[in-house]
C-alpha beads as a LAMMPS data file, in Angstrom:
LAMMPS data file: protein, C-alpha beads

163 atoms
162 bonds

1 atom types
1 bond types

-500.0 500.0 xlo xhi
-500.0 500.0 ylo yhi
-500.0 500.0 zlo zhi

Masses

1 110.0

Atoms # bond

1 1 1 240.010 207.687 -434.450
2 1 1 238.091 204.953 -436.719
3 1 1 239.214 203.866 -439.552
4 1 1 237.589 202.971 -442.747
5 1 1 236.905 199.955 -442.960
6 1 1 238.058 197.968 -445.768
7 1 1 236.328 196.211 -448.796
8 1 1 236.256 193.079 -448.075
9 1 1 237.742 190.867 -450.704
10 1 1 237.761 187.480 -451.670
11 1 1 239.868 184.716 -450.365
12 1 1 242.720 182.818 -451.781
13 1 1 244.458 180.937 -450.741
14 1 1 247.448 181.737 -448.931
15 1 1 250.918 179.608 -450.911
16 1 1 252.809 178.283 -447.243
17 1 1 255.834 180.129 -447.165
18 1 1 258.727 179.602 -445.493
19 1 1 261.208 181.114 -442.543
20 1 1 264.185 183.254 -443.104
21 1 1 265.759 181.028 -440.600
22 1 1 264.819 177.623 -443.218
23 1 1 265.774 179.030 -446.315
24 1 1 268.635 179.961 -444.616
25 1 1 268.345 175.885 -443.901
26 1 1 268.063 175.507 -447.118
27 1 1 270.669 177.852 -449.215
28 1 1 273.201 176.402 -446.372
29 1 1 272.786 172.993 -447.837
30 1 1 272.989 173.906 -451.071
31 1 1 275.744 175.218 -451.174
32 1 1 277.538 172.759 -448.448
33 1 1 276.470 169.464 -451.726
34 1 1 277.215 172.160 -454.847
35 1 1 281.224 172.269 -452.989
36 1 1 281.191 168.218 -452.595
37 1 1 279.946 167.796 -455.729
38 1 1 282.902 170.589 -456.767
39 1 1 285.411 169.072 -454.699
40 1 1 284.149 165.066 -456.143
41 1 1 284.343 166.672 -459.347
42 1 1 286.942 168.273 -459.545
43 1 1 289.139 166.643 -456.776
44 1 1 290.649 163.885 -458.504
45 1 1 292.147 166.736 -460.575
46 1 1 293.245 168.292 -457.971
47 1 1 295.538 164.791 -457.117
48 1 1 296.513 164.725 -461.033
49 1 1 299.008 166.921 -459.762
50 1 1 301.491 164.869 -458.340
51 1 1 305.185 166.091 -459.615
52 1 1 304.301 169.642 -461.251
53 1 1 306.198 171.785 -463.125
54 1 1 305.977 175.789 -462.856
55 1 1 307.491 178.071 -464.943
56 1 1 307.801 181.953 -463.235
57 1 1 310.041 182.633 -466.326
58 1 1 309.207 185.279 -468.835
59 1 1 310.246 182.534 -471.951
60 1 1 307.658 179.419 -473.148
61 1 1 309.867 176.346 -471.995
62 1 1 309.988 173.345 -472.990
63 1 1 309.886 170.672 -469.929
64 1 1 311.263 166.633 -470.433
65 1 1 311.021 164.564 -466.924
66 1 1 313.293 161.783 -466.603
67 1 1 312.676 159.346 -463.667
68 1 1 313.570 155.218 -462.830
69 1 1 310.647 152.562 -462.937
70 1 1 310.976 150.064 -461.470
71 1 1 313.207 148.450 -464.281
72 1 1 314.029 151.172 -466.216
73 1 1 315.636 154.441 -466.912
74 1 1 312.185 156.878 -469.088
75 1 1 312.766 159.745 -469.287
76 1 1 309.509 161.743 -471.623
77 1 1 308.752 164.264 -473.626
78 1 1 306.868 167.830 -474.533
79 1 1 304.923 169.886 -472.044
80 1 1 305.202 172.947 -473.321
81 1 1 305.100 175.765 -469.990
82 1 1 304.067 179.257 -471.040
83 1 1 305.419 182.158 -468.289
84 1 1 304.105 182.375 -464.298
85 1 1 302.273 178.743 -466.229
86 1 1 302.805 175.446 -464.232
87 1 1 301.671 171.605 -465.777
88 1 1 301.511 168.220 -464.020
89 1 1 303.670 166.214 -466.067
90 1 1 303.255 162.527 -463.775
91 1 1 300.384 161.398 -462.369
92 1 1 300.216 158.845 -460.343
93 1 1 301.149 159.086 -457.141
94 1 1 305.410 159.703 -456.990
95 1 1 307.504 156.328 -456.416
96 1 1 310.673 158.185 -457.278
97 1 1 313.161 159.899 -454.761
98 1 1 314.404 161.284 -458.156
99 1 1 312.867 163.271 -460.557
100 1 1 314.796 164.894 -463.379
101 1 1 314.233 167.463 -465.602
102 1 1 315.573 169.134 -468.972
103 1 1 314.100 172.895 -469.960
104 1 1 314.654 174.570 -473.281
105 1 1 312.813 177.651 -474.350
106 1 1 310.771 178.270 -477.749
107 1 1 314.828 178.532 -479.596
108 1 1 316.791 175.265 -478.064
109 1 1 318.563 176.650 -475.740
110 1 1 319.159 174.902 -472.628
111 1 1 317.328 176.662 -469.848
112 1 1 318.244 174.574 -466.937
113 1 1 321.743 173.446 -465.497
114 1 1 321.248 169.770 -465.031
115 1 1 324.466 167.062 -464.845
116 1 1 322.777 164.329 -465.561
117 1 1 322.990 163.034 -469.083
118 1 1 319.359 161.578 -470.718
119 1 1 317.975 161.009 -473.999
120 1 1 315.596 163.082 -474.945
121 1 1 313.707 163.287 -479.113
122 1 1 312.922 166.826 -480.531
123 1 1 309.239 165.738 -480.813
124 1 1 307.491 164.683 -478.889
125 1 1 308.582 161.509 -476.291
126 1 1 308.786 158.419 -474.265
127 1 1 312.401 156.711 -474.632
128 1 1 313.677 154.045 -472.032
129 1 1 316.717 153.683 -471.347
130 1 1 319.697 155.477 -470.979
131 1 1 321.892 153.854 -472.308
132 1 1 323.412 154.875 -475.509
133 1 1 320.750 157.915 -476.529
134 1 1 323.101 158.297 -480.279
135 1 1 323.494 155.019 -481.335
136 1 1 319.281 154.691 -480.558
137 1 1 318.858 157.683 -482.342
138 1 1 317.943 159.984 -479.909
139 1 1 319.778 163.202 -478.651
140 1 1 321.853 163.117 -475.254
141 1 1 321.130 166.473 -472.706
142 1 1 321.833 166.821 -469.472
143 1 1 318.598 167.334 -466.728
144 1 1 318.781 168.685 -463.242
145 1 1 318.416 166.058 -460.229
146 1 1 314.836 167.820 -458.337
147 1 1 315.166 165.782 -454.512
148 1 1 311.890 164.601 -454.047
149 1 1 312.819 163.708 -450.587
150 1 1 309.712 160.709 -451.020
151 1 1 307.342 162.430 -451.329
152 1 1 304.072 161.320 -452.982
153 1 1 303.735 164.961 -454.483
154 1 1 306.083 167.781 -455.428
155 1 1 306.030 170.928 -457.975
156 1 1 309.385 171.668 -458.730
157 1 1 308.888 175.818 -459.751
158 1 1 311.493 177.158 -463.031
159 1 1 313.426 180.460 -462.365
160 1 1 314.846 182.030 -464.289
161 1 1 318.533 181.697 -464.906
162 1 1 321.105 184.398 -462.902
163 1 1 323.949 186.054 -464.921

Bonds

1 1 1 2
2 1 2 3
3 1 3 4
4 1 4 5
5 1 5 6
6 1 6 7
7 1 7 8
8 1 8 9
9 1 9 10
10 1 10 11
11 1 11 12
12 1 12 13
13 1 13 14
14 1 14 15
15 1 15 16
16 1 16 17
17 1 17 18
18 1 18 19
19 1 19 20
20 1 20 21
21 1 21 22
22 1 22 23
23 1 23 24
24 1 24 25
25 1 25 26
26 1 26 27
27 1 27 28
28 1 28 29
29 1 29 30
30 1 30 31
31 1 31 32
32 1 32 33
33 1 33 34
34 1 34 35
35 1 35 36
36 1 36 37
37 1 37 38
38 1 38 39
39 1 39 40
40 1 40 41
41 1 41 42
42 1 42 43
43 1 43 44
44 1 44 45
45 1 45 46
46 1 46 47
47 1 47 48
48 1 48 49
49 1 49 50
50 1 50 51
51 1 51 52
52 1 52 53
53 1 53 54
54 1 54 55
55 1 55 56
56 1 56 57
57 1 57 58
58 1 58 59
59 1 59 60
60 1 60 61
61 1 61 62
62 1 62 63
63 1 63 64
64 1 64 65
65 1 65 66
66 1 66 67
67 1 67 68
68 1 68 69
69 1 69 70
70 1 70 71
71 1 71 72
72 1 72 73
73 1 73 74
74 1 74 75
75 1 75 76
76 1 76 77
77 1 77 78
78 1 78 79
79 1 79 80
80 1 80 81
81 1 81 82
82 1 82 83
83 1 83 84
84 1 84 85
85 1 85 86
86 1 86 87
87 1 87 88
88 1 88 89
89 1 89 90
90 1 90 91
91 1 91 92
92 1 92 93
93 1 93 94
94 1 94 95
95 1 95 96
96 1 96 97
97 1 97 98
98 1 98 99
99 1 99 100
100 1 100 101
101 1 101 102
102 1 102 103
103 1 103 104
104 1 104 105
105 1 105 106
106 1 106 107
107 1 107 108
108 1 108 109
109 1 109 110
110 1 110 111
111 1 111 112
112 1 112 113
113 1 113 114
114 1 114 115
115 1 115 116
116 1 116 117
117 1 117 118
118 1 118 119
119 1 119 120
120 1 120 121
121 1 121 122
122 1 122 123
123 1 123 124
124 1 124 125
125 1 125 126
126 1 126 127
127 1 127 128
128 1 128 129
129 1 129 130
130 1 130 131
131 1 131 132
132 1 132 133
133 1 133 134
134 1 134 135
135 1 135 136
136 1 136 137
137 1 137 138
138 1 138 139
139 1 139 140
140 1 140 141
141 1 141 142
142 1 142 143
143 1 143 144
144 1 144 145
145 1 145 146
146 1 146 147
147 1 147 148
148 1 148 149
149 1 149 150
150 1 150 151
151 1 151 152
152 1 152 153
153 1 153 154
154 1 154 155
155 1 155 156
156 1 156 157
157 1 157 158
158 1 158 159
159 1 159 160
160 1 160 161
161 1 161 162
162 1 162 163
């Protein structure tokens, strides 16, 4: 059986079509470029988290930290950390083996059983030195010692106190 002949249509130039394999290669290269670009621009932020405090309690907490820098003790604060949230509190590579953490809830109750007295202030602060806190107009508070085992990065998980 013969098929009727189609009327001839004017011939128009066709655009070059790419094969499925070519499209797949282009898509994979674009994805790789996007991942590289994302890693390039996001990696510094991820690497910045060299000492991170994660709040695994049900309370909003305010955190202060202390450490020995080159020639003197230094404390600083405050970072407010919501329940099940983390905060980057030291952004550079850790050089101190021990980091000291103090945390209080929104009612000003101490949340960690610390034993190392360091200085802090009620408002945002950075204090050099740990001696004579009260005489220098600061508050002495019990910080918890965190042994980072000489790691360059560390995450401290703060948990609710056991009653």
